[in-house]
N, CA, C and O of each residue as an XYZ file, in Angstrom:
868
protein
N      -0.701      5.590     -8.495
C       0.098      5.611     -9.732
C       0.585      7.022    -10.050
O       1.762      7.220    -10.355
N      -0.342      8.031     -9.978
C       0.017      9.401    -10.314
C       1.036      9.950     -9.330
O       1.944     10.685     -9.719
N       0.890      9.592     -8.033
C       1.824     10.082     -7.033
C       3.225      9.553     -7.311
O       4.196     10.309     -7.271
N       3.334      8.251     -7.593
C       4.634      7.654     -7.887
C       5.232      8.271     -9.143
O       6.424      8.577     -9.178
N       4.425      8.453    -10.157
C       4.878      9.041    -11.410
C       5.398     10.454    -11.189
O       6.455     10.818    -11.705
N       4.661     11.249    -10.427
C       5.071     12.633    -10.167
C       6.378     12.692     -9.386
O       7.225     13.548     -9.643
N       6.536     11.777     -8.430
C       7.772     11.747     -7.644
C       8.972     11.401     -8.514
O      10.049     11.974     -8.354
N       8.783     10.464     -9.432
C       9.873     10.078    -10.335
C      10.247     11.240    -11.245
O      11.429     11.522    -11.443
N       9.242     11.915    -11.799
C       9.511     13.057    -12.677
C      10.220     14.174    -11.919
O      11.102     14.838    -12.464
N       9.832     14.380    -10.665
C      10.479     15.402     -9.846
C      11.948     15.058     -9.596
O      12.823     15.922     -9.659
N      12.199     13.776     -9.312
C      13.575     13.325     -9.076
C      14.415     13.439    -10.343
O      15.567     13.870    -10.285
N      13.860     13.061    -11.471
C      14.588     13.146    -12.734
C      14.940     14.597    -13.047
O      16.044     14.891    -13.504
N      13.999     15.496    -12.799
C      14.252     16.932    -13.029
C      15.404     17.424    -12.172
O      16.260     18.173    -12.643
N      15.428     17.003    -10.914
C      16.490     17.402     -9.994
C      17.848     16.870    -10.454
O      18.851     17.582    -10.394
N      17.878     15.617    -10.911
C      19.121     15.020    -11.387
C      19.631     15.717    -12.656
O      20.835     15.904    -12.828
N      18.717     16.092    -13.525
C      19.109     16.815    -14.733
C      19.721     18.167    -14.382
O      20.686     18.599    -15.012
N      19.160     18.828    -13.379
C      19.715     20.110    -12.932
C      21.120     19.916    -12.360
O      22.012     20.728    -12.602
N      21.310     18.833    -11.599
C      22.633     18.527    -11.038
C      23.660     18.294    -12.149
O      24.795     18.761    -12.065
N      23.249     17.569    -13.185
C      24.176     17.289    -14.287
C      24.542     18.567    -15.031
O      25.683     18.728    -15.464
N      23.583     19.474    -15.181
C      23.849     20.751    -15.850
C      24.830     21.588    -15.030
O      25.713     22.241    -15.586
N      24.668     21.563    -13.699
C      25.561     22.337    -12.831
C      26.987     21.798    -12.892
O      27.941     22.575    -12.952
N      27.139     20.482    -12.877
C      28.468     19.882    -12.966
C      29.132     20.234    -14.298
O      30.328     20.520    -14.356
N      28.340     20.207    -15.353
C      28.853     20.535    -16.676
C      29.307     21.996    -16.725
O      30.400     22.302    -17.203
N      28.451     22.893    -16.223
C      28.744     24.329    -16.288
C      29.957     24.710    -15.441
O      30.725     25.595    -15.817
N      30.129     24.048    -14.305
C      31.217     24.382    -13.393
C      32.502     23.617    -13.679
O      33.503     23.803    -12.987
N      32.479     22.746    -14.709
C      33.636     21.910    -15.023
C      34.100     21.123    -13.793
O      35.290     20.887    -13.587
N      33.099     20.722    -12.977
C      33.420     20.033    -11.733
C      33.725     18.572    -12.000
O      32.945     17.880    -12.655
N      34.851     18.102    -11.499
C      35.207     16.711    -11.693
C      34.725     15.891    -10.506
O      33.646     16.148     -9.972
N      35.502     14.920    -10.094
C      35.015     13.960     -9.097
C      34.867     14.593     -7.717
O      35.842     15.113     -7.173
N      33.667     14.559     -7.142
C      33.408     14.954     -5.767
C      32.092     14.336     -5.328
O      31.533     13.495     -6.031
N      31.589     14.753     -4.155
C      30.362     14.163     -3.612
C      29.165     14.395     -4.517
O      28.273     13.552     -4.609
N      29.150     15.535     -5.182
C      28.014     15.831     -6.059
C      27.990     14.896     -7.272
O      26.925     14.550     -7.783
N      29.158     14.505     -7.712
C      29.243     13.553     -8.818
C      28.667     12.206     -8.386
O      27.886     11.597     -9.117
N      29.059     11.740     -7.182
C      28.516     10.485     -6.655
C      27.002     10.555     -6.540
O      26.299      9.611     -6.901
N      26.504     11.680     -6.033
C      25.063     11.863     -5.863
C      24.341     11.746     -7.204
O      23.280     11.128     -7.296
N      24.924     12.340     -8.234
C      24.313     12.293     -9.568
C      24.287     10.873    -10.111
O      23.249     10.408    -10.583
N      25.421     10.180    -10.050
C      25.507      8.832    -10.613
C      24.598      7.859     -9.873
O      23.798      7.155    -10.489
N      24.726      7.824     -8.548
C      23.937      6.863     -7.782
C      22.451      7.220     -7.764
O      21.599      6.334     -7.702
N      22.143      8.508     -7.818
C      20.742      8.924     -7.902
C      20.118      8.488     -9.212
O      18.966      8.055     -9.250
N      20.894      8.607    -10.296
C      20.401      8.177    -11.609
C      20.220      6.665    -11.652
O      19.216      6.177    -12.172
N      21.180      5.921    -11.113
C      21.067      4.460    -11.092
C      19.865      4.021    -10.253
O      19.188      3.054    -10.599
N      19.602      4.724     -9.159
C      18.469      4.386     -8.295
C      17.137      4.574     -9.017
O      16.247      3.729     -8.917
N      17.002      5.673     -9.738
C      15.739      5.939    -10.430
C      15.571      4.986    -11.620
O      14.447      4.648    -11.991
N      16.676      4.560    -12.209
C      16.601      3.575    -13.291
C      16.146      2.220    -12.756
O      15.388      1.507    -13.414
N      16.611      1.873    -11.566
C      16.189      0.605    -10.958
C      14.687      0.600    -10.702
O      14.022     -0.413    -10.915
N      14.153      1.732    -10.246
C      12.724      1.827     -9.964
C      11.893      1.690    -11.234
O      10.866      1.011    -11.244
N      12.341      2.334    -12.294
C      11.530      2.373    -13.516
C      11.772      1.215    -14.472
O      10.839      0.751    -15.128
N      13.022      0.739    -14.561
C      13.342     -0.304    -15.525
C      13.689     -1.653    -14.899
O      13.841     -2.644    -15.612
N      13.817     -1.699    -13.573
C      14.180     -2.947    -12.924
C      15.636     -2.947    -12.488
O      16.374     -1.990    -12.723
N      16.034     -4.045    -11.845
C      17.369     -4.136    -11.262
C      18.477     -3.994    -12.298
O      19.483     -3.333    -12.040
N      18.303     -4.605    -13.463
C      19.339     -4.550    -14.492
C      18.724     -3.982    -15.769
O      17.679     -4.444    -16.227
N      19.377     -2.987    -16.329
C      18.862     -2.381    -17.555
C      20.031     -1.902    -18.396
O      21.130     -1.692    -17.884
N      19.795     -1.734    -19.665
C      20.829     -1.276    -20.582
C      21.295      0.141    -20.243
O      22.500      0.391    -20.266
N      20.387      1.088    -19.924
C      20.845      2.428    -19.549
C      21.769      2.415    -18.336
O      22.769      3.133    -18.309
N      21.436      1.590    -17.318
C      22.280      1.504    -16.125
C      23.661      0.958    -16.479
O      24.670      1.436    -15.961
N      23.709     -0.036    -17.356
C      24.989     -0.613    -17.783
C      25.847      0.423    -18.504
O      27.063      0.467    -18.318
N      25.207      1.260    -19.332
C      25.935      2.300    -20.053
C      26.578      3.300    -19.097
O      27.717      3.723    -19.296
N      25.835      3.671    -18.059
C      26.362      4.622    -17.068
C      27.526      4.012    -16.305
O      28.550      4.665    -16.108
N      27.377      2.771    -15.878
C      28.431      2.110    -15.110
C      29.709      1.960    -15.935
O      30.808      2.151    -15.415
N      29.570      1.621    -17.219
C      30.738      1.478    -18.086
C      31.453      2.821    -18.266
O      32.680      2.899    -18.210
N      30.658      3.873    -18.483
C      31.239      5.209    -18.668
C      31.881      5.704    -17.377
O      32.914      6.371    -17.414
N      31.272      5.379    -16.234
C      31.843      5.791    -14.947
C      33.186      5.097    -14.702
O      34.145      5.727    -14.257
N      33.244      3.795    -14.995
C      34.492      3.049    -14.810
C      35.608      3.637    -15.665
O      36.742      3.793    -15.212
N      35.266      3.958    -16.906
C      36.257      4.536    -17.812
C      36.733      5.885    -17.285
O      37.918      6.210    -17.354
N      35.800      6.657    -16.764
C      36.111      7.982    -16.221
C      37.052      7.877    -15.024
O      38.016      8.636    -14.928
N      36.781      6.955    -14.123
C      37.568      6.821    -12.896
C      38.957      6.225    -13.165
O      39.926      6.554    -12.482
N      39.036      5.351    -14.162
C      40.313      4.691    -14.461
C      41.232      5.549    -15.326
O      42.429      5.281    -15.421
N      40.678      6.569    -15.947
C      41.479      7.369    -16.871
C      42.430      8.289    -16.108
O      42.129      8.739    -15.002
N      43.570      8.555    -16.715
C      44.504      9.493    -16.098
C      44.061     10.925    -16.297
O      44.429     11.808    -15.523
N      43.267     11.159    -17.337
C      42.785     12.510    -17.647
C      41.279     12.533    -17.438
O      40.517     12.256    -18.364
N      40.853     12.856    -16.243
C      39.422     12.827    -15.928
C      38.608     13.746    -16.827
O      37.495     13.406    -17.227
N      39.158     14.896    -17.139
C      38.401     15.859    -17.930
C      37.988     15.318    -19.293
O      36.931     15.660    -19.822
N      38.843     14.468    -19.846
C      38.567     13.924    -21.174
C      37.325     13.052    -21.184
O      36.612     12.999    -22.186
N      37.052     12.352    -20.053
C      35.937     11.410    -20.008
C      34.734     11.929    -19.218
O      33.689     11.281    -19.170
N      34.889     13.109    -18.595
C      33.782     13.642    -17.802
C      32.599     14.030    -18.676
O      31.461     13.656    -18.391
N      32.867     14.779    -19.741
C      31.771     15.255    -20.576
C      31.001     14.121    -21.255
O      29.773     14.174    -21.304
N      31.684     13.092    -21.783
C      30.926     11.965    -22.346
C      30.032     11.288    -21.312
O      28.910     10.887    -21.620
N      30.539     11.163    -20.073
C      29.738     10.543    -19.016
C      28.516     11.396    -18.698
O      27.403     10.883    -18.581
N      28.731     12.700    -18.559
C      27.599     13.591    -18.283
C      26.602     13.595    -19.444
O      25.392     13.673    -19.232
N      27.118     13.510    -20.667
C      26.229     13.449    -21.837
C      25.355     12.202    -21.796
O      24.162     12.266    -22.095
N      25.947     11.064    -21.426
C      25.186      9.815    -21.326
C      24.106      9.932    -20.264
O      22.957      9.553    -20.485
N      24.489     10.463    -19.104
C      23.519     10.601    -18.011
C      22.384     11.546    -18.410
O      21.212     11.247    -18.179
N      22.732     12.675    -19.003
C      21.703     13.647    -19.408
C      20.772     13.051    -20.457
O      19.558     13.245    -20.407
N      21.355     12.324    -21.407
C      20.525     11.717    -22.449
C      19.573     10.679    -21.889
O      18.401     10.627    -22.261
N      20.094      9.843    -20.980
C      19.253      8.804    -20.367
C      18.144      9.428    -19.531
O      16.995      8.994    -19.601
N      18.480     10.447    -18.738
C      17.477     11.093    -17.895
C      16.421     11.811    -18.732
O      15.237     11.791    -18.395
N      16.850     12.443    -19.819
C      15.887     13.128    -20.699
C      14.922     12.130    -21.323
O      13.718     12.378    -21.392
N      15.461     10.997    -21.780
C      14.614      9.942    -22.346
C      13.675      9.371    -21.294
O      12.492      9.145    -21.549
N      14.230      9.141    -20.101
C      13.422      8.597    -19.012
C      12.267      9.527    -18.671
O      11.136      9.078    -18.483
N      12.548     10.813    -18.590
C      11.504     11.792    -18.278
C      10.371     11.732    -19.304
O       9.193     11.756    -18.946
N      10.742     11.653    -20.577
C       9.732     11.570    -21.641
C       8.913     10.290    -21.519
O       7.688     10.321    -21.635
N       9.590      9.160    -21.284
C       8.893      7.878    -21.229
C       7.973      7.786    -20.014
O       6.862      7.267    -20.117
N       8.429      8.286    -18.863
C       7.584      8.259    -17.671
C       6.382      9.183    -17.858
O       5.251      8.822    -17.532
N       6.638     10.369    -18.383
C       5.554     11.352    -18.577
C       4.500     10.840    -19.547
O       3.328     11.202    -19.444
N       4.916      9.996    -20.491
C       3.986      9.473    -21.498
C       3.620      8.001    -21.264
O       3.121      7.324    -22.162
N       3.881      7.517    -20.031
C       3.505      6.153    -19.629
C       4.073      5.087    -20.564
O       3.373      4.154    -20.956
N       5.348      5.236    -20.914
C       5.983      4.295    -21.832
C       6.957      3.339    -21.136
O       7.639      2.562    -21.804
N       7.027      3.390    -19.806
C       7.996      2.543    -19.100
C       7.359      1.296    -18.520
O       8.019      0.582    -17.765
N       6.121      1.002    -18.834
C       5.424     -0.119    -18.200
C       4.677      0.400    -16.997
O       4.645      1.606    -16.753
N       4.084     -0.489    -16.252
C       3.272     -0.083    -15.114
C       4.129      0.133    -13.877
O       4.580     -0.826    -13.251
N       4.350      1.389    -13.529
C       5.088      1.704    -12.313
C       4.325      1.233    -11.082
O       4.920      0.835    -10.081
N       3.001      1.285    -11.171
C       2.180      0.849    -10.048
C       2.383     -0.639     -9.787
O       2.504     -1.060     -8.636
N       2.421     -1.430    -10.849
C       2.628     -2.868    -10.696
C       3.994     -3.139    -10.081
O       4.121     -4.002     -9.212
N       5.018     -2.410    -10.525
C       6.348     -2.583     -9.963
C       6.360     -2.247     -8.477
O       6.989     -2.941     -7.678
N       5.657     -1.174     -8.117
C       5.606     -0.773     -6.711
C       4.901     -1.833     -5.871
O       5.324     -2.138     -4.757
N       3.827     -2.387     -6.414
C       3.113     -3.461     -5.705
C       4.045     -4.637     -5.460
O       4.080     -5.200     -4.366
N       4.797     -5.001     -6.489
C       5.704     -6.136     -6.363
C       6.764     -5.917     -5.302
O       7.120     -6.843     -4.573
N       7.275     -4.680     -5.211
C       8.302     -4.393     -4.218
C       7.762     -4.507     -2.804
O       8.422     -5.057     -1.922
N       6.551     -3.983     -2.587
C       5.937     -4.054     -1.256
C       5.682     -5.502     -0.860
O       6.010     -5.917      0.252
N       5.098     -6.262     -1.769
C       4.817     -7.669     -1.488
C       6.110     -8.451     -1.280
O       6.161     -9.363     -0.455
N       7.139     -8.099     -2.018
C       8.429     -8.754     -1.852
C       8.997     -8.529     -0.462
O       9.636     -9.417      0.105
N       8.766     -7.341      0.091
C       9.231     -7.055      1.451
C       8.535     -7.964      2.461
O       9.158     -8.419      3.421
N       7.253     -8.228      2.249
C       6.522     -9.136      3.142
C       7.102    -10.549      3.073
O       7.211    -11.239      4.086
N       7.469    -10.962      1.871
C       8.055    -12.297      1.703
C       9.375    -12.398      2.465
O       9.629    -13.390      3.148
N      10.207    -11.374      2.345
C      11.491    -11.380      3.054
C      11.289    -11.446      4.564
O      11.999    -12.169      5.264
N      10.313    -10.684      5.058
C      10.028    -10.694      6.492
C       9.530    -12.067      6.931
O       9.928    -12.577      7.979
N       8.657    -12.658      6.122
C       8.133    -13.990      6.452
C       9.255    -15.018      6.494
O       9.258    -15.893      7.360
N      10.208    -14.925      5.571
C      11.340    -15.851      5.557
C      12.192    -15.693      6.819
O      12.668    -16.672      7.394
N      12.368    -14.446      7.231
C      13.144    -14.192      8.443
C      12.459    -14.811      9.660
O      13.107    -15.447     10.491
N      11.154    -14.618      9.755
C      10.401    -15.183     10.873
C      10.460    -16.709     10.857
O      10.571    -17.349     11.903
N      10.383    -17.274      9.665
C      10.434    -18.730      9.542
C      11.808    -19.258      9.965
O      11.907    -20.310     10.596
N      12.859    -18.524      9.616
C      14.206    -18.941     10.007
C      14.379    -18.917     11.520
O      15.239    -19.609     12.064
N      13.556    -18.115     12.198
C      13.587    -18.036     13.660
C      12.576    -18.991     14.289
O      12.321    -18.949     15.492
N      12.010    -19.849     13.447
C      11.024    -20.846     13.883
C       9.736    -20.215     14.408
O       9.021    -20.828     15.200
N       9.446    -19.020     13.979
C       8.189    -18.361     14.348
C       7.157    -18.692     13.276
O       6.820    -17.860     12.434
N       6.668    -19.917     13.328
C       5.778    -20.416     12.278
C       4.450    -19.661     12.261
O       3.886    -19.422     11.194
N       3.956    -19.291     13.422
C       2.672    -18.604     13.491
C       2.702    -17.297     12.698
O       1.871    -17.081     11.816
N       3.660    -16.431     13.017
C       3.746    -15.140     12.332
C       4.093    -15.310     10.858
O       3.541    -14.620     10.000
N       5.016    -16.239     10.565
C       5.423    -16.470      9.181
C       4.266    -16.971      8.331
O       4.120    -16.571      7.176
N       3.442    -17.850      8.902
C       2.318    -18.411      8.136
C       1.254    -17.353      7.854
O       0.657    -17.340      6.778
N       1.019    -16.469      8.820
C       0.040    -15.395      8.597
C       0.522    -14.454      7.497
O      -0.253    -14.060      6.625
N       1.816    -14.091      7.542
C       2.369    -13.233      6.499
C       2.352    -13.925      5.139
O       2.042    -13.303      4.123
N       2.684    -15.207      5.126
C       2.687    -15.962      3.870
C       1.284    -16.044      3.283
O       1.094    -15.848      2.083
N       0.307    -16.333      4.130
C      -1.077    -16.434      3.662
C      -1.578    -15.092      3.151
O      -2.234    -15.018      2.112
N      -1.261    -14.023      3.894
C      -1.683    -12.702      3.460
C      -1.031    -12.288      2.162
O      -1.678    -11.699      1.295
N       0.266    -12.597      2.019
C       0.980    -12.260      0.787
C       0.429    -13.028     -0.407
O       0.298    -12.484     -1.504
N       0.107    -14.302     -0.179
C      -0.470    -15.125     -1.246
C      -1.779    -14.521     -1.740
O      -1.965    -14.313     -2.939
N      -2.675    -14.243     -0.810
C      -3.989    -13.717     -1.195
C      -3.867    -12.346     -1.841
O      -4.498    -12.076     -2.863
N      -3.049    -11.473     -1.240
C      -2.899    -10.118     -1.775
C      -2.260    -10.134     -3.155
O      -2.664     -9.378     -4.039
N      -1.269    -10.990     -3.341
C      -0.584    -11.082     -4.636
C      -1.531    -11.534     -5.746
O      -1.604    -10.912     -6.805
N      -2.251    -12.619     -5.492
C      -3.172    -13.135     -6.515
C      -4.304    -12.156     -6.791
O      -4.728    -11.992     -7.935
N      -4.794    -11.506     -5.735
C      -5.904    -10.570     -5.923
C      -5.443     -9.337     -6.680
O      -6.139     -8.870     -7.582
N      -4.270     -8.797     -6.324
C      -3.765     -7.615     -7.032
C      -3.477     -7.948     -8.498
O      -3.753     -7.144     -9.389
N      -2.923     -9.130     -8.740
C      -2.655     -9.525    -10.126
C      -3.964     -9.592    -10.914
O      -4.042     -9.098    -12.038
N      -4.992    -10.205    -10.318
C      -6.291    -10.310    -10.991
C      -6.873     -8.931    -11.276
O      -7.387     -8.686    -12.367
N      -6.795     -8.033    -10.303
C      -7.311     -6.676    -10.498
C      -6.545     -5.944    -11.592
O      -7.124     -5.169    -12.353
N      -5.228     -6.195    -11.667
C      -4.423     -5.579    -12.727
C      -4.829     -6.077    -14.111
O      -4.573     -5.421    -15.121
N      -5.465     -7.246    -14.142
C      -5.968     -7.803    -15.414
C      -7.425     -7.434    -15.656
O      -8.085     -7.973    -16.545
N      -7.916     -6.486    -14.829
C      -9.304     -6.020    -14.938
C     -10.332     -7.111    -14.649
O     -11.412     -7.134    -15.240
N      -9.982     -8.012    -13.735
C     -10.919     -9.061    -13.317
C     -11.594     -8.634    -12.022
O     -10.939     -8.096    -11.129
N     -12.880     -8.867    -11.915
C     -13.658     -8.415    -10.761
C     -13.501     -9.387     -9.592
O     -14.252    -10.355     -9.470
N     -12.517     -9.118     -8.737
C     -12.271    -10.016     -7.602
C     -12.056     -9.259     -6.295
O     -11.609     -9.838     -5.305
N     -12.374     -7.963     -6.292
C     -12.015     -7.113     -5.158
C     -12.457     -7.671     -3.814
O     -11.667     -7.701     -2.871
N     -13.707     -8.113     -3.712
C     -14.238     -8.571     -2.428
C     -14.471    -10.086     -2.418
O     -15.305    -10.587     -1.663
N     -13.737    -10.801     -3.253
C     -13.932    -12.249     -3.375
C     -12.979    -13.023     -2.476
O     -11.901    -12.537     -2.134
N     -13.387    -14.244     -2.092
C     -12.529    -15.136     -1.320
C     -11.382    -15.640     -2.195
O     -11.447    -15.584     -3.423
N     -10.339    -16.129     -1.540
C      -9.172    -16.615     -2.271
C      -9.535    -17.719     -3.251
O      -9.029    -17.735     -4.373
N     -10.391    -18.631     -2.854
C     -10.774    -19.732     -3.747
C     -11.445    -19.209     -5.008
O     -11.242    -19.752     -6.094
N     -12.243    -18.156     -4.866
C     -12.917    -17.561     -6.031
C     -11.891    -16.866     -6.923
O     -11.948    -16.965     -8.148
N     -10.958    -16.166     -6.294
C      -9.910    -15.477     -7.062
C      -9.122    -16.484     -7.899
O      -8.847    -16.248     -9.075
N      -8.764    -17.598     -7.282
C      -8.013    -18.635     -7.995
C      -8.821    -19.190     -9.157
O      -8.284    -19.387    -10.247
N     -10.098    -19.444     -8.938
C     -10.956    -19.972    -10.008
C     -11.080    -18.979    -11.163
O     -11.106    -19.377    -12.328
N     -11.157    -17.686    -10.838
C     -11.256    -16.659    -11.883
C      -9.963    -16.620    -12.700
O      -9.995    -16.512    -13.926
N      -8.830    -16.709    -12.005
C      -7.543    -16.715    -12.712
C      -7.393    -17.958    -13.584
O      -6.869    -17.884    -14.695
N      -7.849    -19.087    -13.080
C      -7.800    -20.323    -13.861
C      -8.700    -20.212    -15.090
O      -8.307    -20.599    -16.191
N      -9.908    -19.684    -14.898
C     -10.862    -19.569    -16.003
C     -10.346    -18.662    -17.110
O     -10.706    -18.825    -18.276
N      -9.491    -17.696    -16.734
C      -8.965    -16.753    -17.726
C      -7.564    -17.130    -18.214
O      -6.912    -16.356    -18.914
N      -7.109    -18.332    -17.835
C      -5.858    -18.851    -18.350
C      -4.594    -18.320    -17.713
O      -3.502    -18.542    -18.236
N      -4.720    -17.606    -16.566
C      -3.533    -17.080    -15.903
C      -2.884    -18.104    -14.980
O      -1.698    -17.999    -14.670
N      -3.649    -19.083    -14.547
C      -3.129    -20.200    -13.767
C      -3.585    -21.471    -14.460
O      -4.782    -21.658    -14.677
N      -2.663    -22.339    -14.806
C      -3.061    -23.539    -15.538
C      -2.090    -24.686    -15.301
O      -1.026    -24.504    -14.710
N      -2.459    -25.835    -15.757
C      -1.621    -27.022    -15.623
C      -1.433    -27.440    -14.180
O      -2.339    -27.311    -13.356
N      -0.242    -27.943    -13.883
C       0.056    -28.428    -12.538
C      -0.033    -27.320    -11.504
O      -0.306    -27.574    -10.331
N       0.199    -26.096    -11.943
C       0.145    -24.954    -11.031
C      -1.234    -24.798    -10.397
O      -1.353    -24.344     -9.259
N      -2.263    -25.173    -11.129
C      -3.635    -25.024    -10.630
C      -3.854    -25.806     -9.342
O      -4.377    -25.275     -8.361
N      -3.449    -27.070     -9.355
C      -3.635    -27.895     -8.168
C      -2.821    -27.417     -6.990
O      -3.273    -27.476     -5.847
N      -1.611    -26.940     -7.267
C      -0.741    -26.447     -6.200
C      -1.353    -25.223     -5.535
O      -1.420    -25.142     -4.309
N      -1.801    -24.270     -6.348
C      -2.380    -23.040     -5.799
C      -3.665    -23.340     -5.045
O      -3.921    -22.764     -3.988
N      -4.479    -24.247     -5.595
C      -5.739    -24.585     -4.936
C      -5.482    -25.188     -3.554
O      -6.265    -24.975     -2.628
N      -4.395    -25.933     -3.413
C      -4.091    -26.538     -2.112
C      -3.725    -25.487     -1.079
O      -3.815    -25.744      0.122
N      -3.316    -24.312     -1.526
C      -2.925    -23.257     -0.603
C      -4.133    -22.593      0.064
O      -3.979    -21.873      1.051
N      -5.318    -22.831     -0.465
C      -6.528    -22.274      0.152
C      -6.679    -22.824      1.568
O      -7.001    -22.085      2.498
N      -6.448    -24.110      1.719
C      -6.540    -24.727      3.039
C      -5.481    -24.154      3.983
O      -5.746    -23.922      5.163
N      -4.272    -23.928      3.443
C      -3.216    -23.316      4.245
C      -3.639    -21.926      4.709
O      -3.469    -21.569      5.875
N      -4.184    -21.161      3.797
C      -4.635    -19.804      4.121
C      -5.665    -19.830      5.225
O      -5.595    -19.027      6.155
N      -6.626    -20.743      5.139
C      -7.679    -20.838      6.153
C      -7.114    -21.203      7.522
O      -7.543    -20.659      8.539
N      -6.149    -22.124      7.546
C      -5.538    -22.512      8.823
C      -4.779    -21.334      9.439
O      -4.847    -21.104     10.647
N      -4.062    -20.600      8.602
C      -3.289    -19.465      9.109
C      -4.189    -18.359      9.643
O      -3.929    -17.795     10.706
N      -5.250    -18.051      8.896
C      -6.123    -16.950      9.291
C      -7.063    -17.315     10.441
O      -7.662    -16.436     11.060
N      -7.189    -18.614     10.725
C      -8.013    -19.051     11.849
C      -7.149    -19.537     13.015
O      -7.618    -20.244     13.907
N      -5.877    -19.139     12.983
C      -4.941    -19.407     14.079
C      -4.799    -20.886     14.415
O      -4.608    -21.254     15.574
N      -4.895    -21.733     13.389
C      -4.697    -23.178     13.605
C      -3.228    -23.526     13.338
O      -2.911    -24.348     12.478
N      -2.357    -22.881     14.092
C      -0.929    -22.987     13.825
C      -0.358    -24.372     14.149
O       0.685    -24.756     13.619
N      -1.041    -25.113     15.015
C      -0.567    -26.459     15.336
C      -0.731    -27.417     14.164
O      -0.188    -28.522     14.166
N      -1.501    -26.970     13.149
C      -1.723    -27.799     11.971
C      -0.843    -27.368     10.796
O      -0.994    -27.880      9.686
N       0.075    -26.429     11.037
C       0.936    -25.904      9.971
C       2.390    -26.271     10.245
O       2.897    -26.071     11.349
N       3.051    -26.811      9.225
C       4.461    -27.184      9.332
C       5.314    -26.200      8.525
O       4.844    -25.593      7.562
N       6.568    -26.057      8.937
C       7.483    -25.120      8.276
C       7.601    -25.351      6.765
O       7.590    -24.377      6.013
N       7.715    -26.611      6.283
C       7.821    -26.825      4.833
C       6.614    -26.282      4.054
O       6.745    -25.836      2.914
N       5.442    -26.329      4.692
C       4.238    -25.820      4.040
C       4.342    -24.309      3.859
O       3.974    -23.780      2.810
N       4.843    -23.617      4.876
C       5.027    -22.167      4.780
C       6.062    -21.846      3.703
O       5.869    -20.935      2.898
N       7.157    -22.598      3.696
C       8.215    -22.389      2.695
C       7.695    -22.568      1.280
O       8.080    -21.829      0.373
N       6.823    -23.547      1.089
C       6.254    -23.806     -0.230
C       5.426    -22.623     -0.713
O       5.526    -22.218     -1.871
N       4.614    -22.075      0.174
C       3.780    -20.925     -0.185
C       4.653    -19.718     -0.508
O       4.417    -19.022     -1.495
N       5.657    -19.474      0.319
C       6.544    -18.330      0.088
C       7.292    -18.463     -1.236
O       7.464    -17.480     -1.957
N       7.732    -19.671     -1.551
C       8.445    -19.897     -2.811
C       7.535    -19.632     -4.004
O       7.958    -19.048     -5.002
N       6.283    -20.066     -3.891
C       5.336    -19.837     -4.978
C       5.081    -18.348     -5.184
O       5.129    -17.844     -6.307
N       4.808    -17.650     -4.077
C       4.498    -16.220     -4.172
C       5.693    -15.447     -4.719
O       5.533    -14.548     -5.545
N       6.890    -15.799     -4.257
C       8.092    -15.117     -4.719
C       8.277    -15.286     -6.226
O       8.592    -14.321     -6.922
N       8.087    -16.493     -6.731
C       8.226    -16.741     -8.160
C       7.131    -16.042     -8.948
O       7.373    -15.523    -10.037
N       5.929    -16.030     -8.394
C       4.801    -15.361     -9.056
C       5.072    -13.863     -9.178
O       4.771    -13.255    -10.205
N       5.638    -13.272     -8.132
C       5.976    -11.853     -8.160
C       7.040    -11.569     -9.212
O       6.927    -10.603     -9.967
N       8.070    -12.405     -9.263
C       9.152    -12.207    -10.227
C       8.648    -12.285    -11.658
O       9.152    -11.595    -12.544
N       7.651    -13.128    -11.875
C       7.129    -13.345    -13.221
C       6.116    -12.283    -13.637
O       6.080    -11.876    -14.798
N       5.294    -11.835    -12.690
C       4.133    -11.019    -13.049
C       4.130     -9.582    -12.540
O       3.257     -8.802    -12.920
N       5.089     -9.214    -11.685
C       5.123     -7.846    -11.171
C       6.469     -7.207    -11.497
O       7.291     -6.988    -10.607
N       6.686     -6.913    -12.760
C       7.954     -6.313    -13.189
C       7.711     -5.263    -14.234
O       8.658     -4.645    -14.719
């Protein structure tokens, strides 16, 4: 968590310096301008998610700047918006006000595994896809439980699911669906691939993907 936080603060500081240089030099559109805008949008995506109000404000101001016949008139307002957003972001990250960056990072890593598993499944590589799906399922549920301060670090998947159910994080029809995935996990981890069908892998991947979207943001 601290490493990710420090890297974000370092990047924000660098972007603020870039914006100050553009302002001081009265520099209009060039590569450095692109670097500033896209760098700011990238760091906003990491901290606030794919779509955020600050990102929308920058994009609107950039469009106005590029479409205007007098670039100078709209450059300073755009730089002011970027500087203000970056200054606010720096304060919020430094004071842990942006939500859990660690949780977001976990979700991104797990999401990459899901994408890879889907690719393998599309190539009919059920063995590799099922192992990735099973691992992603277990890791996702366990990390979520740990983020809720539940003691599941060295527990089996079935125990993790029961702990989540007991604490109200998994309930209703979802409980039976998740519990059925324990058998899938066991087949995948014991290389019983002849007992696994593609729809079963797809079902697990769909569940994990939705769980990530809901709980790791």
